[in-house]
DSSP file (Angstrom, degrees, kcal/mol; ACC not computed):
  #  RESIDUE AA STRUCTURE BP1 BP2  ACC     N-H-->O    O-->H-N    N-H-->O    O-->H-N    TCO  KAPPA ALPHA  PHI   PSI    X-CA   Y-CA   Z-CA
    1    1 A X              0   0    0      0, 0.0     2,-0.4     0, 0.0     0, 0.0   0.000 360.0 360.0 360.0 131.7  -48.9   -7.5    1.5
    2    2 A X        +     0   0    0     37,-0.0     2,-0.3     0, 0.0    33,-0.0  -0.766 360.0 162.8 -94.4 139.8  -50.2   -6.8    5.0
    3    3 A X        -     0   0    0     -2,-0.4     2,-0.2    33,-0.0    24,-0.0  -0.931  44.2 -72.6-148.5 170.6  -47.7   -6.4    7.8
    4    4 A X        +     0   0    0     -2,-0.3    24,-1.1     1,-0.0     2,-0.3  -0.462  44.8 171.3 -69.9 133.6  -47.4   -5.0   11.3
    5    5 A X  E     +A   27   0A   0     22,-0.2     2,-0.4    -2,-0.2    22,-0.2  -0.783   7.0 163.6-146.0  96.3  -47.4   -1.2   11.6
    6    6 A X  E     -A   26   0A   0     20,-2.5    20,-3.8    -2,-0.3     2,-0.1  -0.952  35.5-118.1-120.2 135.7  -47.6    0.2   15.1
    7    7 A X  E     -A   25   0A   0     -2,-0.4     2,-0.6    18,-0.3    18,-0.3  -0.374  16.7-139.2 -70.6 147.6  -46.8    3.7   16.1
    8    8 A X        -     0   0    0     16,-2.5     2,-0.7    -2,-0.1    16,-0.4  -0.945  17.5-171.1-106.3 116.8  -44.0    4.4   18.6
    9    9 A X        +     0   0    0     -2,-0.6     2,-0.2    14,-0.1     3,-0.0  -0.835  29.2 133.6-114.5  92.7  -45.0    7.1   21.1
   10   10 A X     >  -     0   0    0     -2,-0.7     4,-2.3     1,-0.1     5,-0.2  -0.763  68.8 -99.2-126.3 174.4  -42.0    8.1   23.2
   11   11 A X  H  > S+     0   0    0     -2,-0.2     4,-2.0     2,-0.2     5,-0.2   0.920 123.5  48.2 -62.4 -43.2  -40.5   11.5   24.1
   12   12 A X  H  > S+     0   0    0      1,-0.2     4,-1.8     2,-0.2    -1,-0.2   0.908 112.8  47.6 -65.7 -41.9  -37.9   11.3   21.4
   13   13 A X  H  > S+     0   0    0      1,-0.2     4,-1.9     2,-0.2    -1,-0.2   0.863 110.3  53.1 -67.3 -35.5  -40.4   10.3   18.8
   14   14 A X  H  X S+     0   0    0     -4,-2.3     4,-2.4     2,-0.2    -1,-0.2   0.878 106.6  52.1 -67.5 -37.8  -42.7   13.1   19.9
   15   15 A X  H  X S+     0   0    0     -4,-2.0     4,-2.5     2,-0.2     5,-0.4   0.900 108.4  51.4 -64.5 -39.8  -40.0   15.7   19.6
   16   16 A X  H  X S+     0   0    0     -4,-1.8     4,-2.2     1,-0.2     6,-1.1   0.902 110.9  49.2 -60.6 -40.9  -39.3   14.5   16.0
   17   17 A X  H  X S+     0   0    0     -4,-1.9     4,-1.0     4,-0.2    -2,-0.2   0.921 113.9  44.3 -65.3 -44.9  -43.0   14.9   15.2
   18   18 A X  H  < S+     0   0    0     -4,-2.4    -2,-0.2     2,-0.1    -1,-0.2   0.895 124.4  31.4 -69.5 -40.6  -43.2   18.4   16.6
   19   19 A X  H  < S+     0   0    0     -4,-2.5    -2,-0.2    -5,-0.2    -3,-0.2   0.898 134.9  18.2 -86.8 -42.4  -40.0   19.8   15.1
   20   20 A X  H  < S-     0   0    0     -4,-2.2    -3,-0.2    -5,-0.4    -2,-0.1   0.354  94.4-116.0-118.4   4.6  -39.5   17.9   11.8
   21   21 A X     <  +     0   0    0     -4,-1.0    63,-1.7    -5,-0.4     2,-0.4   0.895  66.9 143.0  59.9  42.1  -43.0   16.5   10.9
   22   22 A X  E     - B   0  83A   0     -6,-1.1     2,-0.4    61,-0.2    61,-0.2  -0.920  35.4-158.0-115.5 140.6  -41.6   12.9   11.2
   23   23 A X  E     - B   0  82A   0     59,-2.8    59,-3.4    -2,-0.4     2,-0.4  -0.921   8.7-140.6-120.5 144.5  -43.5    9.9   12.6
   24   24 A X  E     + B   0  81A   0    -16,-0.4   -16,-2.5    -2,-0.4     2,-0.3  -0.887  21.2 177.1-112.7 133.1  -42.0    6.7   14.1
   25   25 A X  E     -AB   7  80A   0     55,-2.8    55,-2.9    -2,-0.4     2,-0.6  -0.952  29.0-132.4-131.4 149.6  -43.5    3.2   13.5
   26   26 A X  E     -AB   6  79A   0    -20,-3.8   -20,-2.5    -2,-0.3     2,-0.2  -0.921  39.3-179.4 -97.4 124.5  -42.5   -0.3   14.5
   27   27 A X  E     -AB   5  78A   0     51,-2.4    51,-1.0    -2,-0.6   -22,-0.2  -0.737  33.8 -82.7-123.7 168.0  -42.8   -2.4   11.4
   28   28 A X    >   -     0   0    0    -24,-1.1     3,-1.4    -2,-0.2    -1,-0.1  -0.418  38.8-123.3 -67.4 145.0  -42.3   -6.1   10.4
   29   29 A X  T 3  S+     0   0    0      1,-0.3    -1,-0.1    47,-0.1    50,-0.1   0.781 109.0  54.8 -63.6 -26.5  -38.7   -7.0    9.6
   30   30 A X  T 3  S+     0   0    0     48,-0.1    -1,-0.3     2,-0.0     2,-0.2   0.541  84.5 104.9 -86.0  -5.3  -39.5   -8.2    6.1
   31   31 A X    <   -     0   0    0     -3,-1.4     2,-0.2   -27,-0.1    -4,-0.1  -0.537  58.1-152.0 -76.6 138.5  -41.2   -4.9    5.0
   32   32 A X     >  -     0   0    0     -2,-0.2     4,-2.2     1,-0.1     5,-0.2  -0.521  31.4 -95.8-103.3 177.7  -39.3   -2.7    2.6
   33   33 A X  H  > S+     0   0    0      1,-0.2     4,-2.4     2,-0.2     5,-0.2   0.857 121.3  51.3 -63.2 -37.8  -39.5    1.1    2.3
   34   34 A X  H  > S+     0   0    0      2,-0.2     4,-2.3     1,-0.2    -1,-0.2   0.896 111.1  47.5 -68.9 -39.4  -41.9    1.1   -0.7
   35   35 A X  H  > S+     0   0    0      2,-0.2     4,-2.2     1,-0.2    -2,-0.2   0.892 112.5  49.7 -66.9 -39.6  -44.4   -1.2    1.2
   36   36 A X  H  X S+     0   0    0     -4,-2.2     4,-2.4     2,-0.2     5,-0.2   0.921 111.0  49.7 -64.5 -43.8  -44.1    0.9    4.3
   37   37 A X  H  X S+     0   0    0     -4,-2.4     4,-2.3     1,-0.2     5,-0.2   0.931 112.5  46.5 -60.9 -46.9  -44.8    4.1    2.3
   38   38 A X  H  X S+     0   0    0     -4,-2.3     4,-2.1     1,-0.2    -1,-0.2   0.888 112.5  50.7 -64.1 -39.0  -47.8    2.6    0.5
   39   39 A X  H  X S+     0   0    0     -4,-2.2     4,-2.8     2,-0.2     5,-0.2   0.919 111.7  46.3 -66.2 -44.3  -49.2    1.3    3.8
   40   40 A X  H  X S+     0   0    0     -4,-2.4     4,-2.5     2,-0.2     5,-0.4   0.914 113.3  49.4 -65.4 -42.7  -48.9    4.6    5.6
   41   41 A X  H  X S+     0   0    0     -4,-2.3     4,-1.3    -5,-0.2    -1,-0.2   0.889 115.1  44.7 -63.5 -38.0  -50.4    6.5    2.7
   42   42 A X  H  < S+     0   0    0     -4,-2.1    -2,-0.2    -5,-0.2    -1,-0.2   0.913 118.2  42.0 -72.6 -43.0  -53.3    4.1    2.5
   43   43 A X  H  < S+     0   0    0     -4,-2.8    -2,-0.2    -5,-0.2    -3,-0.2   0.917 129.5  23.3 -71.6 -44.2  -54.0    4.0    6.3
   44   44 A X  H  < S-     0   0    0     -4,-2.5    -3,-0.2    -5,-0.2    -2,-0.2   0.531  94.3-127.0-107.0  -8.0  -53.6    7.6    7.2
   45   45 A X     <  +     0   0    0     -4,-1.3     2,-0.3    -5,-0.4    -4,-0.2   0.883  63.5 128.1  66.3  39.9  -54.3    9.4    3.9
   46   46 A X        -     0   0    0     -6,-0.4     2,-0.6    -5,-0.1    -1,-0.2  -0.804  63.8-110.3-121.6 164.9  -51.1   11.5    3.9
   47   47 A X        -     0   0    0     -2,-0.3    38,-2.1    38,-0.1     2,-0.5  -0.874  30.5-144.9 -98.1 119.2  -48.4   12.0    1.3
   48   48 A X  E     -C   84   0A   0     -2,-0.6    36,-0.3    36,-0.2     3,-0.1  -0.725  18.8-179.4 -88.1 126.8  -45.1   10.4    2.4
   49   49 A X  E     +     0   0A   0     34,-2.7     2,-0.3    -2,-0.5    35,-0.2   0.860  66.9   2.4 -89.5 -43.3  -42.0   12.3    1.4
   50   50 A X  E     -C   83   0A   0     33,-1.7    33,-2.9     2,-0.0     2,-0.4  -0.996  54.2-156.3-149.9 147.4  -39.3   10.0    2.8
   51   51 A X  E     -C   82   0A   0     -2,-0.3     2,-0.4    31,-0.2    31,-0.2  -0.992  10.4-175.0-127.4 123.6  -38.9    6.7    4.6
   52   52 A X  E     -C   81   0A   0     29,-2.4    29,-3.3    -2,-0.4     2,-0.3  -0.967   9.4-168.9-115.1 134.0  -35.9    5.8    6.8
   53   53 A X  E     +C   80   0A   0     -2,-0.4     2,-0.3    27,-0.2    27,-0.2  -0.876   8.3 176.1-122.4 155.7  -35.6    2.4    8.3
   54   54 A X  E     -C   79   0A   0     25,-2.2    25,-3.2    -2,-0.3     2,-0.6  -0.987  29.7-124.0-153.4 150.1  -33.3    0.8   10.9
   55   55 A X  E     -C   78   0A   0     -2,-0.3     2,-0.6    23,-0.2    23,-0.2  -0.873  24.6-152.8 -95.6 121.7  -32.9   -2.5   12.7
   56   56 A X  E     -C   77   0A   0     21,-3.3    21,-2.1    -2,-0.6     2,-0.2  -0.860  14.3-137.8 -97.7 118.5  -33.1   -2.0   16.4
   57   57 A X        -     0   0    0     -2,-0.6    18,-0.1    19,-0.2    19,-0.1  -0.473  21.3-109.6 -76.7 145.4  -31.1   -4.8   18.2
   58   58 A X        -     0   0    0     16,-0.2     2,-0.3    -2,-0.2    18,-0.1  -0.311  29.9-121.4 -71.0 156.9  -32.5   -6.4   21.3
   59   59 A X        -     0   0    0     16,-0.2    15,-2.4    -2,-0.0     2,-0.3  -0.752  20.3-114.7-100.9 147.0  -31.0   -5.8   24.7
   60   60 A X  E     -D   73   0B   0     -2,-0.3     2,-0.4    13,-0.2    13,-0.3  -0.616  36.4-169.4 -76.5 137.9  -29.6   -8.4   27.1
   61   61 A X  E     +D   72   0B   0     11,-2.7    11,-2.7    -2,-0.3     2,-0.3  -0.955  10.9 176.4-128.7 147.0  -31.6   -8.7   30.3
   62   62 A X  E     -D   71   0B   0     -2,-0.4     2,-0.3     9,-0.2     9,-0.2  -0.991   4.6-171.8-146.3 150.6  -30.9  -10.5   33.5
   63   63 A X  E     -D   70   0B   0      7,-2.0     7,-2.6    -2,-0.3     2,-0.5  -0.987  22.7-122.7-142.3 153.1  -32.7  -10.8   36.8
   64   64 A X  E     +D   69   0B   0     -2,-0.3     2,-0.2     5,-0.2     5,-0.2  -0.823  35.4 167.9 -99.1 128.7  -31.9  -12.3   40.1
   65   65 A X  E >   -D   68   0B   0      3,-2.1     3,-0.8    -2,-0.5    -2,-0.0  -0.710  51.5 -93.5-126.8 179.3  -34.3  -14.8   41.6
   66   66 A X  T 3  S+     0   0    0      1,-0.2     3,-0.1    -2,-0.2    -1,-0.0   0.851 125.2  48.5 -63.4 -33.7  -34.2  -17.3   44.5
   67   67 A X  T 3  S-     0   0    0      1,-0.3     2,-0.3    -3,-0.0    -1,-0.2   0.515 124.0 -88.7 -88.5  -3.9  -32.9  -20.0   42.2
   68   68 A X  E <   -D   65   0B   0     -3,-0.8    -3,-2.1     2,-0.0     2,-0.4  -0.866  67.2 -23.6 132.6-165.5  -30.2  -17.9   40.6
   69   69 A X  E     -D   64   0B   0     -2,-0.3     2,-0.5    -5,-0.2    -5,-0.2  -0.684  49.0-157.0 -86.8 131.3  -29.7  -15.5   37.7
   70   70 A X  E     -D   63   0B   0     -7,-2.6    -7,-2.0    -2,-0.4     2,-0.4  -0.947  12.2-164.3-108.0 123.9  -32.1  -15.8   34.8
   71   71 A X  E     +D   62   0B   0     -2,-0.5     2,-0.3    -9,-0.2    -9,-0.2  -0.838  22.7 135.2-110.4 146.3  -30.6  -14.4   31.5
   72   72 A X  E     -D   61   0B   0    -11,-2.7   -11,-2.7    -2,-0.4     2,-0.3  -0.887  35.0-125.3-163.4-168.0  -32.5  -13.5   28.4
   73   73 A X  E     -D   60   0B   0    -13,-0.3   -13,-0.2    -2,-0.3     2,-0.2  -0.993  18.7-115.4-153.3 151.2  -32.9  -10.9   25.7
   74   74 A X        -     0   0    0    -15,-2.4   -16,-0.2    -2,-0.3     2,-0.1  -0.525  47.5 -98.9 -81.0 159.6  -35.6   -8.7   24.2
   75   75 A X        -     0   0    0     -2,-0.2   -16,-0.2   -17,-0.1     2,-0.1  -0.417  31.0-110.6 -83.1 155.3  -36.3   -9.3   20.5
   76   76 A X        +     0   0    0    -18,-0.1     2,-0.3    -2,-0.1   -19,-0.2  -0.450  39.7 179.5 -74.0 153.8  -34.9   -7.3   17.5
   77   77 A X  E     - C   0  56A   0    -21,-2.1   -21,-3.3    -2,-0.1     2,-0.4  -0.974  27.6-113.8-151.1 166.3  -37.3   -5.2   15.5
   78   78 A X  E     -BC  27  55A   0    -51,-1.0   -51,-2.4    -2,-0.3     2,-0.4  -0.876  26.1-160.4-106.1 134.4  -37.4   -2.8   12.6
   79   79 A X  E     -BC  26  54A   0    -25,-3.2   -25,-2.2    -2,-0.4     2,-0.4  -0.920   1.3-161.8-115.3 139.0  -38.2    0.9   13.1
   80   80 A X  E     -BC  25  53A   0    -55,-2.9   -55,-2.8    -2,-0.4     2,-0.6  -0.981   5.8-158.2-122.3 131.7  -39.4    3.2   10.3
   81   81 A X  E     -BC  24  52A   0    -29,-3.3   -29,-2.4    -2,-0.4     2,-0.5  -0.948  16.5-159.9-108.7 116.8  -39.2    7.0   10.5
   82   82 A X  E     -BC  23  51A   0    -59,-3.4   -59,-2.8    -2,-0.6     2,-0.5  -0.846   7.4-159.1-103.9 124.7  -41.7    8.5    8.1
   83   83 A X  E     -BC  22  50A   0    -33,-2.9   -34,-2.7    -2,-0.5   -33,-1.7  -0.912  17.2-166.2-100.1 124.9  -41.4   12.1    6.9
   84   84 A X  E     - C   0  48A   0    -63,-1.7   -36,-0.2    -2,-0.5     3,-0.1  -0.667  29.5 -80.0-109.9 167.5  -44.7   13.5    5.6
   85   85 A X    >   -     0   0    0    -38,-2.1     3,-1.6    -2,-0.2    -1,-0.1  -0.183  58.0 -87.1 -64.1 154.1  -45.5   16.6    3.5
   86   86 A X  T 3  S+     0   0    0      1,-0.2    -1,-0.1     3,-0.0     3,-0.1  -0.329 112.4  24.3 -61.9 140.8  -45.7   20.0    5.2
   87   87 A X  T 3  S+     0   0    0      1,-0.3     2,-0.3    -3,-0.1    -1,-0.2   0.329  99.4 106.8  87.3  -7.3  -49.2   20.8    6.6
   88   88 A X    <   -     0   0    0     -3,-1.6     2,-0.3   -41,-0.1    -1,-0.3  -0.775  46.2-171.9-104.2 150.6  -50.2   17.2    7.0
   89   89 A X        -     0   0    0     -2,-0.3     2,-0.5   -45,-0.1    -4,-0.0  -0.932  18.2-133.7-135.5 160.6  -50.5   15.3   10.3
   90   90 A X        -     0   0    0     -2,-0.3     2,-0.8    -6,-0.0     3,-0.1  -0.972   9.5-154.2-115.7 128.4  -51.2   11.7   11.4
   91   91 A X    >   -     0   0    0     -2,-0.5     3,-1.3     1,-0.2     4,-0.3  -0.888   6.4-167.1-101.0 106.1  -53.7   11.0   14.1
   92   92 A X  G >  S+     0   0    0     -2,-0.8     3,-0.7     1,-0.3    -1,-0.2   0.823  82.8  54.1 -60.5 -32.6  -52.5    7.7   15.7
   93   93 A X  G >  S+     0   0    0      1,-0.2     3,-0.7     2,-0.1    -1,-0.3   0.383  84.5  82.1 -91.7   4.8  -55.8    7.2   17.6
   94   94 A X  G <  S+     0   0    0     -3,-1.3    -1,-0.2     1,-0.2    -2,-0.1   0.756  91.7  50.2 -78.4 -23.2  -58.2    7.5   14.7
   95   95 A X  G <         0   0    0     -3,-0.7    -1,-0.2    -4,-0.3    -2,-0.1   0.122 360.0 360.0-102.2  21.3  -57.7    3.8   13.6
   96   96 A X    <         0   0    0     -3,-0.7    -1,-0.2     0, 0.0    -2,-0.1   0.495 360.0 360.0 -75.8 360.0  -58.2    2.1   17.0
């Protein structure tokens, strides 16, 4: 099964990568840990040691306009933190 797998490149994710050899991805909500592991191993050619997933809830947003307050929310998404074997790295920009 093919699903969305996009890297998350933030300061916090970069610190995880540098210190603990963990990489962060945004994945489809219906993907499970085994599918995520197989997809990462196939795409990047690395050995995955551990997969941790979490559901990130969307935030409420509001803005002020001439016609009044507009309220909305960002969408929920699933985040996966992948731990790979020592000595291996993932180059996010090789598959562009």
